[in-house]
Each structure stands twice: as C-alpha cells, then as structure tokens.
N, C-alpha and C positions, 0 to 999 in steps of 0.2 A: 116693786113690780118686777117680775121675772120674765125672761124671754119665752118661757113656756106659756105664760098667761096671754101674751100679746104676739100674734103671728102676723106675717106679711099680709098687707091689704086689709087688715081688720082694725085700723086705727085712722084717726084724722086729727089734725091740729086745729084748734079753735081758740083764738086769742092766746091766753096764757095756759090753756089746758090741752092735754092730749086725751082725746076720747077714744075708747077702745071697747071691743067686745071681748069679755072674759068668759070663755066657755068652761073654765075650771072653777068658777065661782060656785059657792054652795049657799043655799040648797039647790039653786038653779042658775043657768048662765045669766050674765048681767052686762049691761052697758055701764061702764065706769069712766071716771075721769081722773087724771093726775095733773095737779096744778104745778107747773115748773117753778113758780116763784115761792109759794108756800110749802111745796113738796107734800101737800095733802092729797089724799086719794078719797074718792067718794063714789057710791053707787048711785047712778042716775035712774036706772030702770031695770027691772027683771025682764028676762026674755023667756018665752016658752021653750021648753026643752026641744020640741020638734023643729025650732027655727035655727038650729045650729048651722054654722057656715062650714061648708066643706073646704079643705085647704086649697083646692084649685079654683074655687068660686068665691064670689062675694065681694066685699068691700064695705067701707063705712064712710059716710060724709055727714057733716054738720052744716045746717043752714047758716047763712051769715048772721041772722039774728039769734041763733042758738035755740030756737023754738022747736026745731025738727031734727031728728037724726034718721038717716036713711041707710039701711044695710041690706045686702042681699042674703038670702037664706036658701037652703035646700031642705025641703020638708020630707022628701022621699027620693030614693034612688033605686031604679029597677034595671034589670038586665034581661035580655032575651037570648035564647039559644035557637039557632036556625039550622035546618038540615038542607044541604045542597046536594041534590042527586045528579048523577051523570056528569060530574065535574071532570074536565079534561085539561 
C-alpha cells in the first residue's frame, strides 16, 4: 500500500483492518481493506467514478458492526464569475 493510494481523511481503522478509499484502483475507484495481522489486502466494493473524494473534503468511517461504510464524496464542482460595477 503506497501513500499515493491512501490520502489523509480517506481511511478508518476497524478491528484489525485499515479500510480506505483507493482512487487509483483500476478499473475504477474502490474501497479496500488491509489487515494488519495477515498483511492481506482486499477489495470491499467498487465506487462510481463520479464519487471521487476531493482532497479538501470527505472522510471515511466504518460502522461498529462492519456492515456499513460511510464516505463523503464530491460529484461536481462549479465556479461562478461575478462582475462588480462601480467598485470604490
């Protein structure tokens, strides 16, 4: 597991596993886990390409029973340009 695959705020510890969002996974981003005892890595779920987490946003949490993973995503980012007239 490289630091490029796991970025700040995109991981959570659950029992003996580190669960993380890997935006570099192919063919599409995935939620993966790394077991610190067995040192085995596995894909838990694929994530839609549009659900990528922006570096300044997001997070990842695993429910206590391991049945749910919650993560923040940014599907779209827009910018607006405004004109201010008679500015002094």
